[in-house]
C-alpha positions as a Markdown table, in Angstrom:
| # | Residue | x | y | z |
|---|---|---|---|---|
| 1 | Met | -92.0 | -139.6 | -28.5 |
| 2 | Ala | -88.9 | -141.1 | -30.2 |
| 3 | Lys | -86.3 | -142.7 | -28.1 |
| 4 | Lys | -82.9 | -141.3 | -27.7 |
| 5 | Asn | -80.0 | -143.2 | -29.1 |
| 6 | Lys | -78.6 | -144.4 | -25.9 |
| 7 | Lys | -75.8 | -146.9 | -25.6 |
| 8 | Ser | -76.9 | -149.6 | -23.1 |
| 9 | Phe | -74.7 | -150.3 | -20.1 |
| 10 | Phe | -75.2 | -154.1 | -20.6 |
| 11 | Lys | -73.9 | -154.0 | -24.3 |
| 12 | Gly | -70.7 | -156.0 | -24.1 |
| 13 | Gln | -70.6 | -156.4 | -20.5 |
| 14 | Val | -72.7 | -159.5 | -20.3 |
| 15 | Ser | -70.8 | -161.4 | -22.8 |
| 16 | Lys | -67.7 | -160.4 | -21.1 |
| 17 | Asp | -68.9 | -161.8 | -17.8 |
| 18 | Ala | -70.0 | -164.9 | -19.5 |
| 19 | Gln | -66.6 | -165.4 | -21.0 |
| 20 | Arg | -65.0 | -164.7 | -17.6 |
| 21 | Gln | -67.1 | -167.4 | -15.9 |
| 22 | Lys | -66.4 | -169.9 | -18.8 |
| 23 | Asn | -62.6 | -169.2 | -18.2 |
| 24 | Ala | -62.6 | -169.3 | -14.5 |
| 25 | Gly | -62.1 | -172.5 | -12.7 |
| 26 | Ser | -64.3 | -174.0 | -9.9 |
| 27 | Ser | -64.0 | -174.5 | -6.3 |
| 28 | Tyr | -63.8 | -178.1 | -4.9 |
| 29 | Gly | -63.6 | -178.0 | -1.0 |
| 30 | Tyr | -60.0 | -177.0 | -0.2 |
| 31 | Leu | -59.1 | -177.2 | -4.0 |
| 32 | Asn | -59.2 | -174.4 | -6.6 |
| 33 | Leu | -59.5 | -176.5 | -9.8 |
| 34 | Pro | -58.1 | -175.0 | -13.0 |
| 35 | Arg | -60.5 | -174.5 | -16.0 |
| 36 | Asn | -61.7 | -177.7 | -17.5 |
| 37 | Val | -59.9 | -179.8 | -14.9 |
| 38 | Ser | -61.9 | -182.2 | -12.8 |
| 39 | Val | -61.3 | -184.4 | -9.8 |
| 40 | Phe | -60.8 | -188.1 | -10.3 |
| 41 | Ser | -62.3 | -190.2 | -7.4 |
| 42 | Pro | -62.2 | -193.9 | -7.5 |
| 43 | Glu | -65.2 | -195.9 | -6.7 |
| 44 | Pro | -65.1 | -198.5 | -3.6 |
| 45 | Gly | -64.6 | -201.9 | -5.2 |
| 46 | Ser | -63.5 | -200.7 | -8.7 |
| 47 | Arg | -60.6 | -201.4 | -11.1 |
| 48 | Val | -58.8 | -198.5 | -12.8 |
| 49 | Lys | -55.9 | -197.9 | -15.3 |
| 50 | Leu | -54.1 | -194.6 | -14.9 |
| 51 | Asp | -51.3 | -192.6 | -16.5 |
| 52 | Phe | -49.5 | -190.4 | -14.0 |
| 53 | Leu | -48.1 | -187.2 | -15.2 |
| 54 | Pro | -45.5 | -184.9 | -13.5 |
| 55 | Tyr | -46.0 | -181.2 | -12.8 |
| 56 | Ile | -43.5 | -178.4 | -12.5 |
| 57 | Val | -42.7 | -177.6 | -8.9 |
| 58 | Thr | -42.9 | -173.8 | -8.0 |
| 59 | Asp | -43.2 | -174.0 | -3.9 |
| 60 | Ala | -40.0 | -173.4 | -2.6 |
| 61 | Asn | -41.4 | -175.2 | 0.7 |
| 62 | His | -42.4 | -178.3 | -1.1 |
| 63 | Pro | -42.7 | -181.1 | 1.7 |
| 64 | Asp | -40.6 | -183.5 | -0.6 |
| 65 | Arg | -37.8 | -181.0 | -1.5 |
| 66 | Asp | -34.2 | -182.4 | -1.2 |
| 67 | Ser | -31.8 | -179.8 | -2.6 |
| 68 | Asp | -29.0 | -182.1 | -2.7 |
| 69 | Ala | -30.7 | -184.7 | -4.8 |
| 70 | Glu | -32.3 | -181.6 | -6.7 |
| 71 | Arg | -35.8 | -183.3 | -5.8 |
| 72 | Ala | -39.0 | -181.4 | -5.7 |
| 73 | Ile | -37.1 | -178.0 | -6.1 |
| 74 | Pro | -38.7 | -175.1 | -8.1 |
| 75 | Gly | -38.5 | -175.6 | -11.9 |
| 76 | Ala | -38.0 | -179.5 | -11.5 |
| 77 | Gln | -40.7 | -182.2 | -12.5 |
| 78 | Trp | -42.3 | -184.1 | -9.5 |
| 79 | Tyr | -45.3 | -186.4 | -9.6 |
| 80 | Lys | -47.2 | -185.6 | -6.2 |
| 81 | Arg | -48.0 | -182.8 | -4.0 |
| 82 | Pro | -48.2 | -184.0 | -0.4 |
| 83 | Phe | -50.3 | -181.9 | 2.1 |
| 84 | Lys | -52.2 | -182.1 | 5.4 |
| 85 | Val | -55.9 | -181.4 | 6.2 |
| 86 | His | -57.9 | -180.7 | 9.4 |
| 87 | Arg | -61.6 | -182.0 | 9.0 |
| 88 | Asn | -64.8 | -180.6 | 10.6 |
| 89 | Ile | -63.4 | -177.1 | 11.4 |
| 90 | Gly | -65.9 | -174.3 | 12.1 |
| 91 | Val | -69.5 | -173.9 | 12.0 |
| 92 | Thr | -69.7 | -175.2 | 8.6 |
| 93 | Lys | -67.7 | -178.3 | 9.4 |
| 94 | Asp | -65.3 | -177.7 | 6.5 |
| 95 | Ala | -61.9 | -179.5 | 5.6 |
| 96 | Val | -59.0 | -176.8 | 5.6 |
| 97 | Val | -55.5 | -177.1 | 4.6 |
| 98 | Cys | -53.1 | -177.4 | 7.4 |
| 99 | Leu | -50.5 | -174.5 | 7.3 |
| 100 | Thr | -47.7 | -176.9 | 7.9 |
| 101 | Ser | -48.2 | -178.0 | 4.4 |
| 102 | Ile | -46.4 | -174.8 | 3.2 |
| 103 | Gly | -43.9 | -174.8 | 6.1 |
| 104 | Lys | -45.8 | -172.4 | 8.5 |
| 105 | Arg | -47.2 | -172.7 | 11.9 |
| 106 | Cys | -50.7 | -173.9 | 12.1 |
| 107 | Pro | -53.0 | -172.5 | 15.0 |
| 108 | Ile | -55.1 | -175.8 | 15.0 |
| 109 | Cys | -51.9 | -178.0 | 15.4 |
| 110 | Glu | -50.7 | -175.5 | 18.2 |
| 111 | Tyr | -54.2 | -175.8 | 20.0 |
| 112 | Arg | -54.0 | -179.7 | 19.8 |
| 113 | Ala | -50.6 | -179.5 | 21.3 |
| 114 | Gln | -51.7 | -177.4 | 24.1 |
| 115 | Arg | -54.9 | -179.7 | 24.8 |
| 116 | Ile | -52.5 | -182.7 | 24.9 |
| 117 | Lys | -50.3 | -181.2 | 27.3 |
| 118 | Glu | -53.4 | -180.2 | 29.4 |
| 119 | Gly | -54.4 | -183.8 | 29.5 |
| 120 | Ala | -57.3 | -183.7 | 27.2 |
| 121 | Asp | -59.2 | -186.9 | 26.2 |
| 122 | Lys | -57.5 | -188.7 | 23.3 |
| 123 | Lys | -60.8 | -188.6 | 21.3 |
| 124 | Glu | -60.7 | -184.8 | 21.5 |
| 125 | Thr | -57.0 | -184.6 | 20.3 |
| 126 | Asp | -57.4 | -187.2 | 17.6 |
| 127 | Ala | -60.2 | -185.3 | 16.0 |
| 128 | Leu | -57.8 | -182.1 | 15.8 |
| 129 | Lys | -55.0 | -184.2 | 14.2 |
| 130 | Ala | -54.1 | -183.3 | 10.6 |
| 131 | Ser | -54.3 | -186.1 | 8.1 |
| 132 | Gln | -51.7 | -186.6 | 5.3 |
| 133 | Arg | -52.9 | -186.7 | 1.8 |
| 134 | Asn | -51.5 | -186.4 | -1.7 |
| 135 | Leu | -52.4 | -184.7 | -4.9 |
| 136 | Tyr | -51.7 | -186.3 | -8.4 |
| 137 | Val | -52.1 | -185.4 | -12.0 |
| 138 | Val | -53.7 | -188.4 | -13.8 |
| 139 | Ile | -55.3 | -189.5 | -17.0 |
| 140 | Pro | -57.9 | -192.3 | -16.7 |
| 141 | Leu | -57.7 | -194.8 | -19.4 |
| 142 | Gly | -60.9 | -196.7 | -20.6 |
| 143 | His | -63.1 | -195.6 | -17.7 |
| 144 | Lys | -66.8 | -195.5 | -18.1 |
| 145 | Lys | -67.3 | -192.5 | -15.9 |
| 146 | Phe | -64.2 | -190.3 | -16.5 |
| 147 | Glu | -63.0 | -188.9 | -19.7 |
| 148 | Glu | -59.3 | -189.8 | -21.1 |
| 149 | Lys | -58.1 | -186.3 | -20.1 |
| 150 | Ile | -56.3 | -184.6 | -17.3 |
| 151 | His | -57.7 | -185.0 | -13.8 |
| 152 | Ile | -56.5 | -184.1 | -10.4 |
| 153 | Phe | -56.3 | -187.4 | -8.1 |
| 154 | Asp | -56.8 | -186.5 | -4.3 |
| 155 | Ile | -56.5 | -189.3 | -1.7 |
| 156 | Ser | -55.0 | -190.0 | 1.6 |
| 157 | Gln | -51.6 | -191.4 | 2.1 |
| 158 | Ala | -52.7 | -194.3 | 3.9 |
| 159 | Met | -55.3 | -195.3 | 0.9 |
| 160 | Phe | -52.8 | -195.2 | -1.9 |
| 161 | Gln | -49.2 | -193.9 | -1.5 |
| 162 | Lys | -48.4 | -196.3 | 1.4 |
| 163 | Leu | -48.9 | -199.3 | -1.0 |
| 164 | Leu | -47.2 | -197.6 | -3.8 |
| 165 | Ile | -44.1 | -197.2 | -1.6 |
| 166 | Gln | -44.1 | -200.9 | -0.9 |
| 167 | Glu | -44.5 | -201.8 | -4.6 |
| 168 | Ile | -41.5 | -199.6 | -5.5 |
| 169 | Glu | -39.4 | -201.1 | -2.8 |
| 170 | Glu | -40.0 | -204.6 | -4.3 |
| 171 | Asn | -39.7 | -203.3 | -8.0 |
| 172 | Glu | -37.3 | -200.5 | -8.5 |
| 173 | Glu | -38.3 | -200.1 | -12.1 |
| 174 | Leu | -41.7 | -199.1 | -11.0 |
| 175 | Glu | -40.4 | -195.6 | -9.8 |
| 176 | Met | -40.2 | -194.6 | -13.5 |
| 177 | Phe | -44.0 | -194.8 | -13.9 |
| 178 | Pro | -44.6 | -191.0 | -13.9 |
| 179 | Asp | -41.9 | -190.3 | -16.5 |
| 180 | Leu | -43.4 | -188.7 | -19.8 |
| 181 | Glu | -41.4 | -190.9 | -22.1 |
| 182 | Asp | -40.2 | -193.9 | -20.2 |
| 183 | Gly | -43.3 | -194.0 | -17.8 |
| 184 | Met | -45.8 | -196.9 | -17.2 |
| 185 | Ser | -49.5 | -197.1 | -16.7 |
| 186 | Leu | -50.8 | -198.4 | -13.3 |
| 187 | Lys | -53.7 | -200.8 | -13.0 |
| 188 | Ile | -55.0 | -200.4 | -9.5 |
| 189 | Arg | -57.6 | -202.4 | -7.7 |
| 190 | Phe | -59.4 | -200.5 | -5.0 |
| 191 | Ala | -61.2 | -202.4 | -2.3 |
| 192 | Ser | -64.2 | -201.2 | -0.6 |
| 193 | Lys | -63.4 | -200.3 | 3.2 |
| 194 | Ser | -65.6 | -198.7 | 5.8 |
| 195 | Ile | -65.1 | -198.1 | 9.7 |
| 196 | Glu | -68.0 | -199.3 | 12.0 |
| 197 | Gly | -70.5 | -199.4 | 9.4 |
| 198 | Gly | -69.7 | -195.8 | 7.8 |
| 199 | Thr | -69.7 | -194.7 | 4.5 |
| 200 | Pro | -67.6 | -197.0 | 2.2 |
| 201 | Phe | -64.2 | -195.5 | 0.9 |
| 202 | Ala | -61.7 | -196.8 | -1.7 |
| 203 | Glu | -58.4 | -198.2 | -0.7 |
| 204 | Ala | -55.9 | -199.4 | -3.1 |
| 205 | Glu | -55.1 | -203.1 | -2.4 |
| 206 | Arg | -53.1 | -204.1 | -5.5 |
| 207 | Ile | -51.2 | -202.0 | -8.1 |
| 208 | Asp | -49.7 | -203.6 | -11.4 |
| 209 | Pro | -47.6 | -201.7 | -13.8 |
| 210 | Val | -48.2 | -202.1 | -17.7 |
| 211 | Ala | -46.5 | -200.7 | -20.5 |
| 212 | Arg | -48.0 | -197.5 | -21.9 |
| 213 | Glu | -49.8 | -197.3 | -25.2 |
| 214 | Lys | -47.9 | -194.2 | -26.2 |
| 215 | Ala | -45.3 | -191.7 | -24.9 |
| 216 | Tyr | -46.2 | -188.2 | -23.9 |
| 217 | Asp | -44.5 | -185.3 | -25.4 |
| 218 | Glu | -43.1 | -182.6 | -23.1 |
| 219 | Ser | -45.5 | -180.2 | -24.5 |
| 220 | Ile | -48.3 | -181.7 | -22.3 |
| 221 | Leu | -46.7 | -180.0 | -19.2 |
| 222 | Glu | -48.4 | -176.8 | -20.6 |
| 223 | Asp | -51.7 | -178.3 | -19.8 |
| 224 | Val | -50.8 | -180.0 | -16.4 |
| 225 | Pro | -52.1 | -178.0 | -13.5 |
| 226 | Asn | -49.7 | -176.6 | -10.9 |
| 227 | Leu | -50.5 | -178.7 | -8.0 |
| 228 | Asp | -48.7 | -176.1 | -5.6 |
| 229 | Glu | -51.3 | -173.5 | -6.7 |
| 230 | Val | -54.4 | -175.7 | -6.6 |
| 231 | Leu | -54.5 | -176.0 | -2.9 |
| 232 | Lys | -56.8 | -173.4 | -1.2 |
| 233 | Ile | -54.6 | -171.9 | 1.7 |
| 234 | Leu | -55.9 | -169.7 | 4.3 |
| 235 | Ser | -53.7 | -167.2 | 6.2 |
| 236 | Asn | -53.0 | -168.0 | 10.0 |
| 237 | Glu | -55.6 | -165.4 | 11.1 |
| 238 | Glu | -58.2 | -166.7 | 8.6 |
| 239 | Leu | -57.8 | -170.2 | 10.0 |
| 240 | Lys | -57.8 | -169.1 | 13.4 |
| 241 | Ala | -60.9 | -167.1 | 13.0 |
| 242 | Lys | -62.5 | -170.1 | 11.3 |
| 243 | Phe | -61.5 | -172.4 | 13.9 |
| 244 | Phe | -62.9 | -170.1 | 16.9 |
| 245 | Glu | -65.8 | -168.7 | 14.6 |
| 246 | Asp | -68.6 | -169.9 | 16.8 |
| 247 | Glu | -67.2 | -167.8 | 19.9 |
| 248 | Glu | -68.5 | -164.5 | 21.1 |
| 249 | Pro | -66.0 | -161.9 | 20.2 |
| 250 | Val | -63.8 | -160.9 | 23.2 |
| 251 | Leu | -62.3 | -157.4 | 23.0 |
| 252 | Asp | -58.5 | -157.1 | 24.0 |
| 253 | Glu | -57.4 | -154.4 | 26.2 |
| 254 | Glu | -56.2 | -152.5 | 23.3 |
| 255 | Asp | -59.6 | -152.6 | 21.5 |
| 256 | Glu | -61.1 | -151.4 | 24.8 |
| 257 | Asp | -58.9 | -148.4 | 24.9 |
| 258 | Glu | -59.7 | -147.5 | 21.4 |
| 259 | Asp | -63.4 | -147.8 | 21.9 |
| 260 | Glu | -63.0 | -145.4 | 24.9 |
| 261 | Glu | -61.2 | -142.8 | 22.6 |
| 262 | Asp | -64.1 | -142.9 | 20.2 |
| 263 | Glu | -66.6 | -142.0 | 22.8 |
| 264 | Pro | -67.2 | -138.4 | 23.4 |
| 265 | Lys | -65.5 | -137.1 | 26.7 |
| 266 | Lys | -66.9 | -134.9 | 29.2 |
| 267 | Pro | -64.6 | -132.0 | 30.4 |
| 268 | Ala | -62.6 | -132.7 | 33.4 |
| 269 | Val | -64.3 | -131.1 | 36.4 |
| 270 | His | -63.1 | -131.5 | 40.0 |
| 271 | Arg | -65.5 | -133.3 | 42.0 |
| 272 | His | -65.8 | -130.5 | 44.6 |
| 273 | Ala | -65.5 | -127.7 | 42.2 |
| 274 | Lys | -68.0 | -125.0 | 42.7 |
| 275 | Pro | -70.6 | -124.6 | 39.9 |
| 276 | Gln | -70.4 | -121.5 | 37.8 |
| 277 | Asp | -73.8 | -120.3 | 38.9 |
| 278 | Glu | -73.1 | -120.4 | 42.7 |
| 279 | Asp | -72.7 | -117.2 | 44.7 |
| 280 | Glu | -69.4 | -116.1 | 45.7 |
| 281 | Asp | -70.4 | -116.0 | 49.4 |
| 282 | Glu | -70.8 | -119.7 | 49.4 |
| 283 | Glu | -67.0 | -119.9 | 49.0 |
| 284 | Asp | -66.7 | -119.4 | 52.8 |
| 285 | Ala | -68.9 | -122.3 | 53.8 |
| 286 | Pro | -67.3 | -125.3 | 55.5 |
| 287 | Lys | -66.5 | -128.0 | 52.9 |
| 288 | Lys | -67.0 | -131.7 | 53.5 |
| 289 | Pro | -63.6 | -133.5 | 53.8 |
| 290 | Val | -62.4 | -135.2 | 50.8 |
| 291 | Arg | -62.3 | -139.0 | 50.9 |
| 292 | Arg | -59.2 | -140.5 | 49.1 |
| 293 | Arg | -60.0 | -143.1 | 46.6 |
| 294 | Glu | -57.9 | -146.1 | 46.3 |
| 295 | Pro | -57.2 | -147.5 | 42.8 |
| 296 | Glu | -59.0 | -150.6 | 41.9 |
| 297 | Pro | -57.1 | -153.7 | 40.6 |
| 298 | Glu | -57.2 | -154.0 | 36.9 |
| 299 | Pro | -59.5 | -156.7 | 35.8 |
| 300 | Glu | -58.0 | -159.8 | 34.2 |
| 301 | Lys | -58.4 | -160.4 | 30.5 |
| 302 | Pro | -61.1 | -162.9 | 29.6 |
| 303 | Met | -59.9 | -166.2 | 28.3 |
| 304 | Arg | -61.1 | -167.6 | 25.1 |
| 305 | Arg | -63.4 | -170.4 | 25.6 |
| 306 | Lys | -62.7 | -173.9 | 24.1 |
| 307 | Pro | -63.8 | -174.5 | 20.5 |
| 308 | Pro | -66.1 | -177.3 | 19.7 |
| 309 | Val | -64.3 | -180.6 | 19.1 |
| 310 | Pro | -64.4 | -181.9 | 15.3 |
| 311 | Glu | -65.6 | -185.5 | 14.7 |
| 312 | Pro | -62.6 | -187.7 | 13.8 |
| 313 | Glu | -62.3 | -188.7 | 10.3 |
| 314 | Glu | -63.0 | -192.2 | 9.4 |
| 315 | Asp | -60.9 | -193.0 | 6.4 |
| 316 | Glu | -57.6 | -192.0 | 7.7 |
| 317 | Glu | -55.2 | -194.3 | 9.5 |
| 318 | Asp | -52.2 | -192.0 | 10.0 |
| 319 | Glu | -49.8 | -192.3 | 12.9 |
| 320 | Asp | -49.8 | -189.6 | 15.6 |
| 321 | Glu | -47.6 | -186.7 | 14.9 |
| 322 | Glu | -45.1 | -184.9 | 17.1 |
| 323 | Pro | -47.1 | -182.1 | 18.9 |
| 324 | Ala | -46.1 | -178.5 | 18.2 |
| 325 | Leu | -44.9 | -176.2 | 20.8 |
| 326 | Ala | -47.8 | -175.4 | 23.0 |
| 327 | Pro | -48.6 | -171.6 | 23.8 |
| 328 | Ala | -48.8 | -170.6 | 27.6 |
| 329 | Lys | -52.0 | -171.0 | 29.3 |
| 330 | Lys | -54.3 | -167.9 | 29.3 |
| 331 | Pro | -55.4 | -166.6 | 32.8 |
| 332 | Ala | -59.0 | -167.4 | 34.0 |
| 333 | Pro | -61.5 | -164.7 | 33.3 |
| 334 | Ala | -62.1 | -162.2 | 36.1 |
| 335 | Pro | -65.4 | -162.5 | 38.0 |
| 336 | Gln | -68.2 | -160.3 | 36.7 |
| 337 | Arg | -69.4 | -157.5 | 39.0 |
| 338 | Thr | -72.9 | -157.6 | 39.8 |
| 339 | Arg | -75.4 | -155.2 | 41.5 |
| 340 | Glu | -76.5 | -156.0 | 45.1 |
| 341 | Ser | -80.1 | -156.4 | 45.6 |
| 342 | Gly | -82.5 | -155.9 | 48.4 |
| 343 | Gly | -82.6 | -153.6 | 51.5 |
| 344 | Lys | -79.4 | -152.2 | 53.0 |
| 345 | Asn | -77.3 | -153.6 | 50.3 |
| 346 | Arg | -78.8 | -151.4 | 47.6 |
| 347 | Cys | -77.2 | -148.3 | 46.1 |
| 348 | Pro | -79.9 | -145.4 | 46.2 |
| 349 | His | -78.6 | -143.9 | 43.1 |
| 350 | Gly | -78.3 | -147.0 | 41.0 |
| 351 | His | -74.6 | -147.7 | 41.2 |
| 352 | Met | -72.5 | -151.0 | 42.2 |
| 353 | Phe | -73.1 | -151.1 | 46.0 |
| 354 | Gly | -69.6 | -151.8 | 47.5 |
| 355 | Val | -67.9 | -151.4 | 44.2 |
| 356 | Asp | -68.6 | -147.8 | 42.8 |
| 357 | Thr | -67.7 | -146.2 | 46.2 |
| 358 | Glu | -66.4 | -142.6 | 45.5 |
| 359 | Asp | -66.9 | -143.1 | 41.7 |
| 360 | Phe | -69.7 | -140.6 | 41.3 |
| 361 | Asp | -70.7 | -137.2 | 42.5 |
| 362 | Asp | -73.7 | -138.8 | 44.3 |
| 363 | Cys | -71.3 | -140.6 | 46.7 |
| 364 | Asp | -70.2 | -137.3 | 48.3 |
| 365 | Thr | -73.9 | -136.8 | 49.9 |
| 366 | Cys | -74.8 | -140.5 | 50.1 |
| 367 | Ser | -76.3 | -141.7 | 53.5 |
| 368 | Met | -75.2 | -145.3 | 52.5 |
| 369 | Trp | -71.4 | -144.3 | 52.0 |
| 370 | Asp | -70.1 | -145.7 | 55.3 |
| 371 | Ala | -71.8 | -149.1 | 54.7 |
| 372 | Cys | -70.7 | -149.1 | 51.1 |
| 373 | Ile | -67.1 | -148.4 | 51.8 |
| 374 | Glu | -67.1 | -151.0 | 54.6 |
| 375 | Val | -68.3 | -153.7 | 52.1 |
| 376 | Lys | -65.7 | -152.6 | 49.6 |
| 377 | Glu | -62.9 | -152.9 | 52.1 |
| 378 | Lys | -64.0 | -156.2 | 53.1 |
| 379 | Ser | -64.0 | -157.6 | 49.6 |
| 380 | Lys | -60.4 | -156.4 | 49.0 |
| 381 | Lys | -59.3 | -158.5 | 52.0 |
| 382 | Lys | -60.9 | -161.7 | 50.6 |
């Protein structure tokens, strides 16, 4: 039997998807790398020569912004993008960008401030501290491992920028190093450092400016990645959920009310109402006096338990920062109600003895009611 001429769904779709993947960037931890851009990572104990290029600022909350000096304002050229990270966050121990990097409140910083106020151990609060880092756009020159093209250089403030500031203070001409036309190449020597026998990391110990072999045309800015858009920023709720993601879910009172609304409700029937199939003559029968039920106090909302403490980062030497305003403490969780067991302290109908008194129709005819209400009244006085 001849096959019908049918257009395959895959025709054109596979090639389009392949092109999409080719054009898309890649993820590198807390960085979203643009297409064809890699991260430059200096090896401990190495010597490198780098050209630093400026990028066009787009973030109105850039940490280096100075409106009066027109520095790091949207539309201006600037050579670095400062930001902060929290490390070992969540079950997967990820590094995440601190929301103060974009001028917003950070739930992890607020939690750290709360723990400091509560007198927590310094090791715990240090592990929650955000560390200062910087992004740069660089072109490695004459490097065996990295091609001579645009890379993103991500390094902590203490490992590079700190020394660069000292060099600029001694030689003001060095501050022109990122200029496209009048800039200079930087020869950097990285020492191999480690803390208590940990993994070695690179720390700049010497920076020497040298004349560039060529100037850069302004058109190269079209290929320079926007460092404000490279950072992978989580929302406050996403960051909070990641920070507490190993916790068991805790329902808020509003959530509990919504759940109750979703459940089918039984028609409201008075406890002592006569069933429809009873004889009318039974209306004259003496009725058992109704015991009035006192409203039970509303249980307190359970408090979140403390998340695990991340391990402190080894390669950071930043100074402690001013703690953010700490939120008020949450009340302690209300005690759980448990069923009484054994002999006289056991409800014959399977309810909570000394707790569910008068809550069920069984209570009206229960022989244990007097003992049950006595236990309940005693518990209220405690």
